[in-house]
N, C-alpha and C positions, 0 to 999 in steps of 0.2 A: 434202509438208515441210507443207502446211497440219495434219497430225497428229500433225509434229512439233517447229510450235507454239505448237499445243495445252496439250500434253503439260507444254511443260517452262511457259508462264505456269500453266499448277494446282499446277503443284509449289511456285513461286513462290509461287501466294496460302497456299495450304498452310503454310509457313514461316510465310512472312507473323504467320497468322493465331494458328498454336503458341507465338511470340515477344510477340504483342499478347497470347495469354495467359496467359501467361508471366510478360508488367510486369504487369496486369493483380490481378493473385494478390500477385506481389512489391508491388505498390505498396498491394494491399488487408491483408498479414498487416506493413509497418514502424506504416501507421496504425492495426491495432493494441497495437502495442508502445509506441509513441507516446504513447498513450492510459493504457496499462499503468497508470504512474504517477499520473497523476491515478485511477482508480478503486480502489489504493490506499491512497490522501493523501485520501480521501475514507471511506470507510472504520477512519482511525486519529483516532476517542472516546474522548477518555479524559484523567490529569489530572496536569501535569509538575509538578518539582519544577523554573521557570526566573526559576536570580540568586538562589534562596535561597528563593520564595512559589511557594506552589502553586500551577497558573495550572488551570482546563479547558481542554482539545482540542476542537475543532471543526473536524474535515478535514483534521491534523495538523499546528496552526493554536493558538498559543495565542491566545484568544477571550475568558475573562473570569478573574478572581484568585475560588476558589476559597473561595466564607466561610461551607462546609458539610460534614461531615462524608462522606461515600459510601459507602457500600453495593458493589459491582460487581456481575456477577452468580456471580459466580463464588463469592458470600458474603465476599469480603473486606472489608475499612473502613479506607478512605482517613483521617487527618483532614484538616486544613484547615492542623498544622504539619509533616505529608507521613508520618507514622507511618501507616503498615501493619499492621494483627494481620488476615494471614490466614484464610481455613477453619476452619486442622487448628493454630489458635493461635498461629503462628512470628509476629515481630515485629520488622520491623526499620526505618531511616528512610531515607528514601527521598535521593536527592543529588542533584546543577543535572545537568543531562540523560535523566534519569531516568524513563518515566513506563508507569502503566500504566492499560492499553488498558479498556473499559468490562466486556468479560467475565474482566480480573482477570489478564491477562496482562503480563509484565513489562519491560519493553522495555529496551536503555543502549546509547546513542547508531543508533538509529535499525534492533537488530538487538532477538531477542530474548533472556532473562539467564532465570537461577535467580536465583529468587525464596533468599532465604539468611540463616541469622540476624547 
């Protein structure tokens, strides 16, 4: 009878160990998901038309008013008035809420958008 009791407690310990491992993995994954928006926002540097004024953005938040033109890494030039001239010559004006990332990608409502004339 001792062998049966020992085998039962061993199965219980193994089940407990598997459950514990799964819980730890789940907590780890949830912590990664919880910090993902912070990591994304940290990379949100660029310029944005905000209430009719061009603002420099740091970590996704308006930091300071733009005081000079900025050339993005893709060659796009953004003027203080919100005019944008892409490297291929297209010109347009940023509307409230539109943002151009430092790499030149246009964002509308927090989502990537196509540059248009």
